[in-house]
N, C-alpha and C positions, 0 to 999 in steps of 0.2 A: 695406328698405335705404334710408336717407336719402341725400340728395345728398352729404353730407360723407363717407359711407362708400363711395361709388362711386369707381371708378378715375378719377383726374384727373391731368393734367399741366399745368403752368402756365409761361408765358413772360412775362417782364417786360422791356420794352425801350422805347426812344424811338420816337415816330411819325415815322420818317424812311424815305424810299423806298429807300435802299440796303439796308435790313434786309428788304426784301420776300422775297428768296430764303430767308432764315432762317425767316420766318413761314410761307411755303407749305410748306417742307420739314418744319417742325415739325408742321403740321396733317396732311400726307400720311402721315408716319411714324406719328403717333399714331393716326389713323383706321384705318390698316392694322393696327396693334397691337390695336385694339379690335375688329377683325373686320369692318370695312367693306370690301366688295368694291371692286375697282379702279375700275369706272365711277362708283360713288357717291363714292369717295374723291376722284376728279378733279373732280367737280361741287362737292363741299364745298370743295376747294382753290381752285377758281375763284371761288366766292363770297367766300372769305376774302381772296383777292388783291384783288378789287374793293373790298371794304369797307376793307381796310387802306390802300389807295391813297387812298380817299376821306378817311379820317381824317387821313392825312399831308398831303394837299393842301388840305383845306377845313375841317376841324373842329379838330384839336389838333396842328398841325405842331410836331414837335420835343418835344412833351410826353410824359411817361411814360404808358404804358398797359399793361394786363394782358390777356393772351390765355390762356384756359383751355380745354382740351379735356376733355370729360366723357363717360365711357362710360355711356350709358343702356341698355345691353344691346341694345335693339331699335333704337337710333339712336346717332349720335355728335353731340355738340353743341359748338359753338365759341362761347365767351362772351367778348365784348369789354367791358372796363370802361375808361372814359376820361373825362377832364374835358371839360365842354362849356359853359362860360360863354358863349362866343361862337358857339354852335351855330347853324348855319343849318338850322332845323327842316324847312323845305320839302324840302330835299335828302334827308332821311332817311325821308320817306314812301315806303312800298312803291310806291304809284302816283305817282311823281314826275312833275312836269309836263313830260315830254318830248314834244314834238310829233313825230308820226310821219307819214311819207309812205306811199305805196302799198306793200303787202306788209310793213308793220311795219318798214320800213327808215328810219332817221333821215334826214330831209330837211334838209340843211344850210342851205337857203334860209330855212326856217321856224323854225329853232332860235332859242330865246331865250337870253339871257345865262345861262351856267352850266348849260344843259341837257345838254351833253356830260358834265359832271361827274356829273350824275344818272344817266346811262345805266349807269354801273357798278353802282349800286344796283339798277336794274331787272334787269340781268344776274344779279346775286347772288340776287335774289328768285326768279328763274326757275330757278335752279340747285339750290335747296334745297327741302325739304318744308315747313319752318316757319321763320318769322322773327318775332321779338318784340323790342320795344324798350320799356324802362321807365326813367323818371327816378328816380334814387336821391337820398338826402339830400345836401344841399349842391349842388355843381355836377356830380355824377357821373351818368353814363348807362351803362346796361347794354344791350348789343345781343347777342341770341342767335340763331344760325342752327343748324339741325339737318338732318341727312340720315339717313333711315331705311335700315335694311338691306333688301335684296331677299330676300323670303321666297317659297318655292314655294307656289302654290295647289294644293290637293289635289283632284283630280278623282275621280269615282266615284259609285256608288249605294250608299247606306247605309240599311239597314232599321232600323225602330224596334225598340228592345229589347222583349223580352216583358214583360208585366205582372209587376212584382216581387212576391215574397211578403212581403218586408219591405224597408224603406228606412232607411239611416242617413246622417246628414249629417257630412261630414268636410272637413278641410283637405287638398286633394289634393297629391300629388307632381307633378313636372313632366310625366311621361308621362300622368297622368290629366287634367292641365290641357289638354294637347294633345287628348286624347280628347274632353273637354268642348267645346272650341272646334270641333273637327272635326264633331261631331254637331250642334252648334248651327248652324253654317254650312250644313249640308245638310238638316236636318230642321225648321228653324224659319224657312223662307223667307217665311212669311206675316207675320212680325214685322219691325219696323223695326230691322234689325241694323246695328250699326256695321261699317264695312268690315274692321276687324281680325279679325273672325271668319272671314274667308276665308283667313287665314294662321295656322294653329294654332301654328307655331313662334314667331311674333311675340307671340301671347297668352302663351305660356309664358315668354318673356323679359320681358314686361311685369310678370308676377307675380313672377318671380325677382328683378327689379330693385327690387321693393318699392313701386312706384307704384300697383299694383293688388293686390287680394287676391281670392281665389277660394274658394268653398265648393261642394262637389259632393254630390249625392245618389247613394248607392251601393246596389246591390241585394245579394241574398244571395250572388251569385257574384262580387262585387267589380267589377262593371261599372258604368260611369257612366250613370245614368238621368236626370240633370238637374244644374243648377248655376246659380250666380249670381256675377257679377263686380262688384267695387265699389272705389271710391277716394275720396279726399278732394278735393272740388272747391275747398274753402277750409277754413279752420279751423272754420267753423260749419256746413258742408254736406257730407254724404256723398252721392255719386251712385252709382247702381247700374244694372246691365244684367241683366235677367232678372226673375224666375226663368224658366229654360227647362227644359221637361220633355219627355223623349223617348219615353216609353212610351205606349201607346194607352189605358191606363186609369190611374186613381188620380192624374190630373194635379192635381186640387185638393189632395189630401192632401200630395203631394210639394211643390207650389208653396208651400203654407202653411208646411210644415216648413222650407223653404229661407229664406223670409222671416223666420220666427221665429229661425232660427239667425243670420241677418244682424243682426237687431235685438240679439240677445245679444252678438254680436261687437263691436258699436260702442257698447254701453251705457255704457261708462266714458269715452268720448271727450267732447270739448268740443262736439261737433256739436249744433246745435239742430234740425236737420232732415234728412230723407232725401229725395232727389230722384231721380225716374225719368226718364231721358233717352231711353228706347227703348220706351215703352209698357209696359203691364201686361196679364197675363192677365185676362180679364173678371171672374173670381171674386175677384181681389185688388183691383179698383178701388174697392169700397166701403170699403176700409181706408185710402184716400188721398183727398186733395183734388185735383181736376183744375185745374192752373194755366192751361191753355190749349193751343194747338196752333201749330206751325209747319207749313208746307206744303213738302215736298221736291219740287222741280220737276225735270223731265227734258226733254231736247230732243225725245225721240221717243215719249213716252207721257204719260199723265195724271199729275198730281201726286199724291203720297201724303201723307196727314195724319199728322203726328208729334205725338201728345199727350204732354204733360208732366204728371207727378204729383208731389205733395209730401205729406209727413207730418211734423208737428211731433213731436220727440222729447222736448221739455220745454215748459213753459209759455212762451207768447210773451212776451218781455220788453218788447215795444213799441219805440218809437224815433221818430226824426224823419227825414223825407225832404224833398228839395228838388224843386220842380216849377214850370214855367211855367203860366200860366193855361190854356193850350190843352190841357194833359195832366191837369189836376186832376180833372175830372169822371170821366175814365176810371180814374184811380188810385183815387178814392173808391169807385167801383163795384166795382173788383177787390178792394180791401182789405175792403170790407163783405162781399163774397161769400166771401172766404177767412178771414174773422174774424181779421184781423191788425190790431192797434192801431198806428196811425201818426199822428204829428203832421205834417201837410203844410205845409212852409214855402214861401212864394212867392218866386220869383226873377223879375226883370224887367229888361229893358234900359232904363236911364235915361240913355242917352247917354254913359256913361263911355267913356273912351278905351281902345281895344285896339290892340295893335301886334304886329308879328312874324308868324310863320307857325305855323299849327297843325300838330299831329303826331298821326297815328292809327297805332296798332298794327294789324297785319293777321295773323290766323291763317287760313291757307289749307288747305283739304282738297280736293285735286283729284279724289280718288275720289268725293266727294259733289258736286263742282262748286260748292263752297260757300266763302265768305269771311266771316269774322266780324271786324268792325272795332270797335276800342275807342279812345276818346280818351285821349291821353297828355299833350298840351300845348295850352293855348288860344292863339288867335291872331285876327288881323283878317280872315282869309281863309276862315272856316268854310264859307261857301256854295260858294265855288269849289273848296275841297278836297273836300267831299262829292261835288259833281258830278264832279270829276276822278276820284275813286276809283270811283264807279259806272261811269263810262265806261271806265276802264282795266280794271276787273275783268270787265266784260261782254265786252270785246274779248279777254280771256284765257279766255273760255269759262266763267266762273264765274257761273252763272245764279241761284244762291241766295245772296243778299246779306243779311247780318244786321248789326245795329249794337247794341252793348251799352252802356247808360248806367247808371252807378252813381249812384243817387239820394242817396247820402251825400256826394257831392262837388258843391257848389253850381254850379261852372262847367260841369260835365257837363250839368246841367239846362238851362243857358242854350243848349246846342246843340240841344235838342229841337225848337224851332220850325223851325230850318234843316232838320233831318231830315224833319219832316212836310211841309214845303213841297216837298221833293224826292223824294217817293214812298215814304218809310218810314212804316210804320204800327205802333203798339204792338201786340205780339202776346201777351206774357205777362210775368209778374213772377217772378223767381227770388229768394225770400226769403233774406236774410242772405248772399247770394252774393258780396258785395263789402264795401266799407266800411259800406254799408247794403244795401238791396235793389237788384237789377239789373233793369232793364226791357230786354227784347229786342225790338227793332224789326226788321221784315222789309220788304224793298223790294218794291214792286209797280210794274209798268209802268203807264203811263197807260191801256192797253187792258184792264188787269185790274180786276176789281171790288174 
C-alpha cells in the first residue's frame, strides 16, 4: 500500500493563531479515527499545537499551509507543508538553542532572543516518536511528526519448533506475520533485533500498510519455522531483517531458502543492492560484503557490535562522490575493499561567505537510545549546531549518536571536518542509499578509543 493509497485527511488554512482550535480538533479527531489511543492522541495534538503556533508567529504568518493526517496503520503522521522563504532555520532544529537551568527548567535570566519561541519545538519533539523536516522544490518545506500506537508486549516462554520434514516459503497472512514476529522476539535473542519484534501486532500493521514485506518458512503442519522482513530504504536499496530460523536443525537450508526467495521477490525492482541492518547468520555471510559495524551502547552493560552487510544485485554503475581531504584516504580504502568504482571529487573551504543558520533533521529512536542526524540546510553555524545537538541529545539520554552524510551533495561533504573535530568518526558506507553513497558517522566521547 503506497502513501497515496493510505487513509488521509487534509486541512488547508491560513497560518493564523485564531485557527488553532480548528487545527488541534482536526488532528485529535483524525488520530482517534485512525485508531490512536487517547494518551498518544493528546501528545500528537500537543506537538501539532506547538508547531502550528510557531509557524503562525515566526515562519509564515498569514500564509496558506496544508496539514495532512496520514494513517500509517502502526502510527499516525501529521504533515505540515508551508512556504519558508524567510525561514529562521535555527528555530526548527530539534535541538534548538534553548538555554536551560537546573532540572531542565527554562531559566529566564539566561534566555537568549527568541529562545522562548523555540521552546515550543522542543516540547513538540518530546511529545512524538519521530520528527522529520525536508526542503522541497522552490520555497516549500515539509515537516512531519508521527506518534506510534501503543502495542502490547507478549510475555511467555516459547519452545523451538520441531525439526521440519519439509519447508515451503510463502507470503504469510496477518496471523502468521504475528507468529513470525512473536517467535523471532523470543527465540532469536542473540541477534541484533529491531525493537519492533517485541510487539507482533506492530509488525503485522507494518506489513499490512505496505511499507514492509514478509516471507515465512512453513513446515508440513503449516507452522512458522522461520522468516525474513524487508523494505525499500531508497529506490536503489532494499534493506532486510533476518533470515530468522526457529527450529533446532536445518537452519542452513531454511535460511538459504528464505534468502533465495527474497532475491526472487525483488529481482524486477530498480534496486541495485541488498542491505542487512541486523546482522546475518554466519553461514550466509560469505554471500555478502561486510560494510562495517556500528556499536550499540547501553548505560548499564557492554556495547554490542552491529555489523552491516551488502550485496550488489546488478553490476556497479560507478559514480562520483564529494569529499574533503581529511576523509579521502578512508573513502579510498573502503571503496577499494568493497570493489566499488567511485570518482572522488575534492571539496575545500576557500573562504567563501556563508550566512544563515544550518538545519539538521533528527530521527530519534528512544527504544535504542539512538538519534540519527541528517543535514537539510547549510549555514554559518555548523560547528555550534553540531555541538548543540550532541549536548542536547546526550541530556535527553540518547547515547548512540549517528550522523549521515550524502556524498552526492557537495555541501554535505563540507560538513565532514566539523563532525570529525567534534567526536564523530566514519563507521561505514551505505552504497546508493542517497543521491549517491551515504557515510554513517558515529559519535565517540573523548574517553573512548
